[in-house]
TORPA-4810 file (N, C-alpha, C, O; in nm, 3 decimals):
<nodes>
NODE_1_16.038_11.662_6.115_16.042_11.754_6.228_15.993_11.679_6.352_15.904_11.595_6.345_M
NODE_2_16.053_11.711_6.461_16.017_11.653_6.590_15.870_11.685_6.621_15.828_11.799_6.603_N
NODE_3_15.791_11.586_6.666_15.649_11.610_6.693_15.625_11.720_6.797_15.526_11.793_6.789_P
NODE_4_15.714_11.733_6.893_15.698_11.837_6.995_15.715_11.975_6.931_15.641_12.069_6.961_V
NODE_5_15.815_11.987_6.843_15.838_12.113_6.773_15.719_12.144_6.683_15.675_12.259_6.675_V
NODE_6_15.668_12.044_6.614_15.552_12.063_6.527_15.433_12.115_6.606_15.368_12.211_6.564_T
NODE_7_15.405_12.055_6.719_15.294_12.099_6.802_15.316_12.241_6.853_15.222_12.321_6.859_Q
NODE_8_15.439_12.273_6.891_15.470_12.407_6.940_15.449_12.511_6.829_15.392_12.617_6.854_A
NODE_9_15.495_12.480_6.709_15.479_12.573_6.596_15.332_12.594_6.565_15.290_12.707_6.540_V
NODE_10_15.255_12.488_6.565_15.111_12.499_6.538_15.043_12.582_6.646_14.961_12.669_6.614_I
NODE_11_15.074_12.558_6.773_15.014_12.635_6.883_15.048_12.783_6.872_14.962_12.869_6.891_C
NODE_12_15.174_12.812_6.842_15.215_12.952_6.829_15.144_13.018_6.712_15.100_13.133_6.722_I
NODE_13_15.132_12.947_6.600_15.063_13.002_6.483_14.916_13.031_6.514_14.863_13.134_6.474_A
NODE_14_14.852_12.940_6.585_14.711_12.960_6.621_14.697_13.081_6.713_14.606_13.162_6.694_V
NODE_15_14.784_13.094_6.810_14.778_13.207_6.903_14.801_13.339_6.829_14.728_13.435_6.851_I
NODE_16_14.903_13.344_6.743_14.932_13.468_6.670_14.818_13.505_6.576_14.782_13.623_6.566_F
NODE_17_14.761_13.407_6.507_14.651_13.436_6.415_14.524_13.477_6.490_14.449_13.562_6.442_N
NODE_18_14.500_13.417_6.605_14.385_13.457_6.687_14.403_13.600_6.737_14.308_13.678_6.737_A
NODE_19_14.525_13.634_6.779_14.551_13.771_6.824_14.533_13.870_6.711_14.478_13.979_6.731_A
NODE_20_14.577_13.834_6.593_14.561_13.921_6.476_14.414_13.940_6.444_14.369_14.052_6.419_S
NODE_21_14.339_13.832_6.444_14.195_13.841_6.418_14.127_13.931_6.521_14.046_14.016_6.487_F
NODE_22_14.161_13.910_6.648_14.099_13.990_6.754_14.135_14.138_6.744_14.053_14.224_6.776_L
NODE_23_14.255_14.169_6.699_14.295_14.309_6.680_14.208_14.375_6.574_14.158_14.486_6.594_A
NODE_24_14.190_14.307_6.460_14.107_14.364_6.353_13.960_14.371_6.396_13.891_14.468_6.367_F
NODE_25_13.915_14.268_6.464_13.775_14.266_6.509_13.751_14.377_6.611_13.649_14.446_6.605_W
NODE_26_13.843_14.394_6.704_13.831_14.498_6.806_13.831_14.636_6.743_13.753_14.723_6.783_S
NODE_27_13.917_14.658_6.645_13.922_14.787_6.578_13.791_14.817_6.507_13.742_14.930_6.513_D
NODE_28_13.735_14.718_6.441_13.606_14.738_6.372_13.495_14.765_6.472_13.408_14.849_6.448_K
NODE_29_13.497_14.695_6.584_13.398_14.716_6.689_13.409_14.858_6.746_13.308_14.924_6.769_S
NODE_30_13.533_14.902_6.769_13.554_15.039_6.819_13.505_15.142_6.718_13.451_15.245_6.756_R
NODE_31_13.524_15.113_6.592_13.481_15.204_6.487_13.329_15.221_6.488_13.277_15.332_6.476_S
NODE_32_13.261_15.112_6.504_13.114_15.117_6.505_13.059_15.192_6.626_12.950_15.248_6.621_R
NODE_33_13.137_15.192_6.736_13.094_15.260_6.859_13.151_15.400_6.872_13.138_15.464_6.976_K
NODE_34_13.217_15.448_6.763_13.280_15.581_6.762_13.382_15.597_6.876_13.391_15.705_6.935_N
NODE_35_13.456_15.493_6.906_13.561_15.499_7.007_13.696_15.509_6.939_13.705_15.496_6.817_R
NODE_36_13.801_15.532_7.017_13.935_15.543_6.959_13.974_15.412_6.892_13.943_15.304_6.941_S
NODE_37_14.043_15.424_6.780_14.075_15.308_6.698_14.219_15.262_6.722_14.301_15.334_6.778_R
NODE_38_14.245_15.140_6.680_14.380_15.086_6.682_14.453_15.144_6.560_14.400_15.139_6.450_I
NODE_39_14.572_15.199_6.578_14.644_15.258_6.464_14.668_15.155_6.352_14.695_15.038_6.378_P
NODE_40_14.658_15.204_6.227_14.680_15.115_6.113_14.819_15.052_6.116_14.836_14.937_6.077_E
NODE_41_14.918_15.127_6.161_15.055_15.074_6.167_15.062_14.951_6.257_15.131_14.854_6.225_A
NODE_42_14.990_14.954_6.367_14.989_14.838_6.457_14.916_14.720_6.391_14.960_14.606_6.402_L
NODE_43_14.806_14.748_6.323_14.733_14.641_6.255_14.820_14.576_6.147_14.815_14.455_6.128_L
NODE_44_14.899_14.657_6.079_14.987_14.601_5.976_15.100_14.519_6.038_15.141_14.418_5.980_L
NODE_45_15.149_14.559_6.154_15.252_14.479_6.223_15.195_14.345_6.267_15.260_14.241_6.256_R
NODE_46_15.073_14.349_6.317_15.007_14.227_6.362_14.983_14.133_6.243_14.985_14.011_6.258_V
NODE_47_14.960_14.192_6.125_14.939_14.113_6.005_15.059_14.024_5.974_15.044_13.911_5.928_T
NODE_48_15.180_14.076_6.000_15.300_13.999_5.968_15.308_13.871_6.051_15.347_13.766_5.999_F
NODE_49_15.271_13.877_6.178_15.283_13.756_6.261_15.160_13.667_6.255_15.168_13.547_6.283_I
NODE_50_15.044_13.724_6.218_14.923_13.645_6.208_14.846_13.675_6.081_14.738_13.734_6.085_G
NODE_51_14.902_13.635_5.965_14.842_13.673_5.838_14.702_13.616_5.814_14.615_13.685_5.760_P
NODE_52_14.680_13.492_5.852_14.548_13.433_5.829_14.443_13.498_5.918_14.329_13.516_5.876_L
NODE_53_14.481_13.532_6.040_14.388_13.600_6.130_14.351_13.738_6.079_14.237_13.781_6.092_G
NODE_54_14.448_13.807_6.021_14.418_13.941_5.968_14.326_13.930_5.847_14.234_14.011_5.832_S
NODE_55_14.348_13.832_5.762_14.258_13.812_5.647_14.116_13.782_5.693_14.019_13.837_5.641_L
NODE_56_14.105_13.695_5.792_13.972_13.662_5.844_13.907_13.785_5.907_13.788_13.808_5.889_A
NODE_57_13.985_13.864_5.980_13.932_13.985_6.041_13.884_14.086_5.939_13.782_14.152_5.958_G
NODE_58_13.959_14.098_5.829_13.920_14.192_5.723_13.796_14.142_5.651_13.702_14.218_5.628_I
NODE_59_13.794_14.014_5.616_13.681_13.961_5.541_13.554_13.954_5.624_13.447_13.995_5.578_W
NODE_60_13.563_13.903_5.745_13.443_13.889_5.828_13.394_14.022_5.882_13.273_14.043_5.898_L
NODE_61_13.487_14.112_5.912_13.447_14.241_5.966_13.434_14.350_5.863_13.400_14.464_5.896_G
NODE_62_13.462_14.317_5.736_13.460_14.415_5.626_13.543_14.538_5.667_13.497_14.652_5.659_R
NODE_63_13.664_14.510_5.710_13.753_14.611_5.767_13.835_14.679_5.659_13.900_14.610_5.580_H
NODE_64_13.834_14.811_5.653_13.913_14.890_5.559_13.900_14.840_5.415_13.998_14.838_5.341_N
NODE_65_13.781_14.798_5.377_13.763_14.739_5.245_13.769_14.843_5.133_13.784_14.805_5.016_S
NODE_66_13.758_14.971_5.164_13.762_15.074_5.060_13.891_15.155_5.058_13.909_15.239_4.970_R
NODE_67_13.979_15.131_5.152_14.104_15.207_5.158_14.213_15.137_5.076_14.274_15.040_5.121_K
NODE_68_14.235_15.188_4.955_14.331_15.125_4.864_14.474_15.127_4.921_14.542_15.024_4.912_V
NODE_69_14.522_15.238_4.980_14.659_15.234_5.034_14.675_15.127_5.143_14.778_15.059_5.148_P
NODE_70_14.576_15.113_5.230_14.583_15.011_5.336_14.583_14.873_5.273_14.660_14.786_5.313_F
NODE_71_14.496_14.851_5.173_14.490_14.720_5.108_14.623_14.685_5.042_14.668_14.570_5.049_Q
NODE_72_14.686_14.784_4.978_14.815_14.760_4.912_14.923_14.723_5.014_14.997_14.627_4.994_A
NODE_73_14.930_14.800_5.122_15.030_14.769_5.225_15.002_14.633_5.289_15.094_14.556_5.316_R
NODE_74_14.876_14.605_5.314_14.836_14.478_5.374_14.878_14.362_5.284_14.930_14.262_5.332_H
NODE_75_14.855_14.376_5.155_14.892_14.271_5.060_15.043_14.249_5.057_15.090_14.136_5.056_T
NODE_76_15.120_14.358_5.056_15.266_14.346_5.058_15.315_14.276_5.184_15.407_14.194_5.180_L
NODE_77_15.254_14.309_5.296_15.294_14.246_5.423_15.254_14.099_5.423_15.327_14.016_5.478_I
NODE_78_15.140_14.064_5.363_15.101_13.924_5.354_15.204_13.844_5.273_15.240_13.733_5.310_L
NODE_79_15.251_13.902_5.163_15.351_13.834_5.081_15.481_13.819_5.160_15.541_13.711_5.162_V
NODE_80_15.525_13.927_5.225_15.648_13.921_5.305_15.634_13.819_5.417_15.729_13.747_5.449_A
NODE_81_15.518_13.812_5.477_15.493_13.717_5.585_15.499_13.574_5.532_15.557_13.487_5.596_S
NODE_82_15.439_13.550_5.417_15.442_13.416_5.358_15.586_13.373_5.330_15.623_13.259_5.359_A
NODE_83_15.666_13.462_5.275_15.807_13.431_5.247_15.881_13.404_5.379_15.956_13.307_5.390_V
NODE_84_15.859_13.490_5.478_15.924_13.472_5.607_15.886_13.343_5.676_15.971_13.274_5.731_G
NODE_85_15.757_13.310_5.672_15.712_13.185_5.734_15.766_13.063_5.659_15.799_12.961_5.721_H
NODE_86_15.776_13.073_5.528_15.832_12.963_5.449_15.976_12.935_5.491_16.013_12.820_5.515_Y
NODE_87_16.056_13.039_5.499_16.196_13.021_5.536_16.211_12.976_5.682_16.302_12.900_5.714_Y
NODE_88_16.123_13.022_5.767_16.126_12.977_5.906_16.097_12.826_5.914_16.165_12.753_5.987_L
NODE_89_15.997_12.781_5.840_15.965_12.638_5.840_16.080_12.557_5.781_16.111_12.448_5.831_L
NODE_90_16.144_12.607_5.675_16.259_12.536_5.618_16.372_12.526_5.719_16.440_12.424_5.728_R
NODE_91_16.391_12.635_5.795_16.496_12.635_5.897_16.466_12.533_6.006_16.555_12.463_6.052_L
NODE_92_16.339_12.526_6.047_16.301_12.433_6.154_16.303_12.287_6.109_16.330_12.197_6.188_L
NODE_93_16.275_12.264_5.982_16.269_12.125_5.935_16.404_12.075_5.886_16.421_11.955_5.864_T
NODE_94_16.498_12.165_5.869_16.635_12.122_5.832_16.650_12.097_5.690_16.759_12.061_5.645_G
</nodes>
């Protein structure tokens, strides 16, 4: 893969995962302050583009750790994201 493309892909991945982490962190912070929360549907969408950030946000913030339906959907989206990212990388590398 072209080094410029590699750097671009890495930068985009870091930005998406940071945004995902911040979404989960912000939602947990809002929860602790009894403020309006970020909808679960949006958090799950963010999980698809930034799966590692969402995992870090859940683990570090202990986010939705007792909600089994959310955990199940989150896990399915992580798997779908991994498959999607794999095929995207194959497409970019030729």
